C-alpha positions as CSV (number, residue, x, y, z in Angstrom):
1,X,-35.5,108.0,18.2
2,X,-34.0,108.1,15.1
3,X,-35.1,105.9,12.0
4,X,-31.7,104.4,11.3
5,X,-32.2,103.1,15.4
6,X,-35.0,101.3,15.0
7,X,-35.0,97.6,15.9
8,X,-35.4,96.2,12.4
9,X,-36.4,92.5,13.7
10,X,-39.8,93.6,15.0
11,X,-40.8,95.0,11.8
12,X,-43.4,92.4,10.2
13,X,-43.7,93.5,6.3
14,X,-46.1,91.2,4.6
15,X,-49.7,90.5,4.3
16,X,-50.1,87.1,6.6
17,X,-51.4,88.4,9.3
18,X,-54.0,91.0,7.4
19,X,-55.1,87.6,5.3
20,X,-55.3,85.7,8.6
21,X,-57.9,88.8,10.0
22,X,-59.8,88.9,6.9
23,X,-60.4,85.1,6.8
24,X,-61.5,84.9,10.5
25,X,-64.0,87.3,9.7
26,X,-64.9,85.2,6.4
27,X,-63.2,87.2,4.0
28,X,-65.9,90.1,3.2
29,X,-64.2,91.6,0.7
30,X,-64.7,88.9,-1.7
31,X,-68.3,89.1,-1.2
32,X,-68.6,92.7,-3.0
33,X,-67.9,94.1,-6.2
34,X,-65.1,97.0,-5.9
35,X,-63.0,99.0,-8.0
36,X,-59.6,100.4,-6.3
37,X,-58.1,103.5,-8.4
38,X,-54.7,104.4,-7.7
39,X,-51.9,106.4,-9.3
40,X,-50.2,109.7,-9.1
41,X,-52.9,112.4,-10.5
42,X,-56.5,112.0,-11.8
43,X,-57.7,109.7,-9.0
44,X,-60.6,111.9,-7.5
45,X,-61.8,112.8,-11.2
46,X,-61.8,108.9,-12.6
47,X,-63.3,107.9,-9.7
48,X,-66.4,110.6,-9.8
49,X,-66.5,109.6,-13.4
50,X,-66.7,106.3,-13.3
51,X,-69.0,106.4,-10.3
52,X,-71.5,108.7,-12.3
53,X,-71.7,105.9,-15.1
54,X,-72.4,103.3,-13.0
55,X,-75.4,105.2,-11.6
56,X,-76.2,106.1,-14.9
57,X,-76.0,102.3,-15.9
58,X,-78.6,101.8,-12.7
59,X,-76.4,100.8,-9.9
60,X,-76.1,101.3,-6.4
61,X,-72.3,102.8,-5.9
62,X,-70.4,103.4,-3.1
63,X,-67.7,106.4,-3.5
64,X,-64.9,106.7,-1.0
65,X,-62.0,109.6,-1.4
66,X,-59.8,111.1,0.3
67,X,-58.7,113.5,1.9
68,X,-61.7,115.6,2.7
69,X,-61.9,119.3,2.3
70,X,-64.0,120.3,5.4
71,X,-65.8,117.6,6.9
72,X,-64.6,113.7,7.2
73,X,-68.1,112.6,5.7
74,X,-67.5,114.3,2.7
75,X,-65.1,111.2,1.5
76,X,-67.8,108.8,1.5
77,X,-70.9,108.8,-1.1
78,X,-73.4,106.6,-1.9
79,X,-75.1,107.3,-5.6
80,X,-78.4,105.2,-6.4
81,X,-80.2,106.0,-9.7
82,X,-84.0,106.0,-8.8
83,X,-86.4,105.6,-11.3
84,X,-89.3,107.9,-11.6
């Protein structure tokens, strides 16, 4: 089926259903601090730089990047600074 032949009435754009789902789950995204980096170029290096700065400041930091190079688990990292 060509894209121009699709029934536009069935497409529901918007975030209403996602907001309802998140509310039913207790709005978990409201209970942790996060930073979303978006744009065309430099997201990976910017994310790595910020994660490293936060780690050095003593924060436990998670980092999710996409795409992966070889294995899916390359996308996810937990960084924490351990003082000895």
